[in-house]
C-alpha positions as CSV (number, residue, x, y, z in Angstrom):
1,M,143.9,11.9,76.9
2,I,145.0,13.6,80.1
3,L,145.4,17.4,80.2
4,A,146.5,19.6,83.1
5,A,143.8,21.9,84.4
6,H,143.1,24.6,81.8
7,Q,146.1,23.7,79.6
8,K,145.8,25.6,76.4
9,I,144.8,23.8,73.2
10,V,146.6,25.4,70.2
11,V,145.7,24.8,66.5
12,G,147.0,26.4,63.4
13,V,144.8,27.3,60.4
14,D,145.6,28.3,56.8
15,G,142.2,28.2,55.2
16,S,142.6,24.6,53.8
17,A,140.0,22.0,54.4
18,G,142.3,20.0,56.6
19,S,143.1,23.0,58.9
20,I,139.4,23.8,59.2
21,G,138.8,20.2,60.3
22,A,141.7,20.5,62.8
23,A,140.3,23.7,64.2
24,L,136.8,22.1,64.7
25,W,138.4,19.1,66.4
26,A,140.5,21.4,68.7
27,A,137.4,23.5,69.5
28,A,135.4,20.4,70.5
29,L,138.3,19.1,72.6
30,A,138.8,22.5,74.3
31,E,135.1,22.6,75.2
32,R,135.1,19.0,76.4
33,V,138.0,19.5,78.8
34,D,137.2,23.1,79.7
35,S,140.5,24.5,78.3
36,P,141.3,27.7,76.5
37,L,141.6,27.5,72.7
38,L,144.3,29.4,70.8
39,I,143.9,29.6,67.0
40,A,146.9,30.7,65.0
41,A,146.1,31.8,61.5
42,A,148.6,31.9,58.6
43,V,148.2,33.7,55.3
44,Q,150.4,33.5,52.3
45,Q,152.3,36.7,51.7
46,P,151.4,38.2,48.3
47,V,154.3,38.5,46.0
48,I,154.6,41.8,44.1
49,Y,156.9,42.3,41.2
50,M,157.8,45.8,40.0
51,G,159.8,46.2,36.9
52,E,160.5,49.9,37.4
53,P,160.8,51.9,40.6
54,A,157.8,54.0,41.5
55,Y,158.3,57.8,41.2
56,V,156.3,60.6,42.9
57,V,155.7,63.6,40.7
58,P,155.5,66.9,42.6
59,R,152.1,68.6,42.3
60,E,153.7,71.7,40.7
61,V,154.8,69.6,37.7
């Protein structure tokens, strides 16, 4: 593999075993070729369902 001098190595992770393995491989490659490593993380957005709108009751009440 031929990389330009200090070309960035980019890897994405989402917490899965496969992505952790990819991050370890990318880190080893970045170290071997003396390149910066950029790790992009992804998280699943929580889904929130509300049946009724939320109301704020004034303190005086």
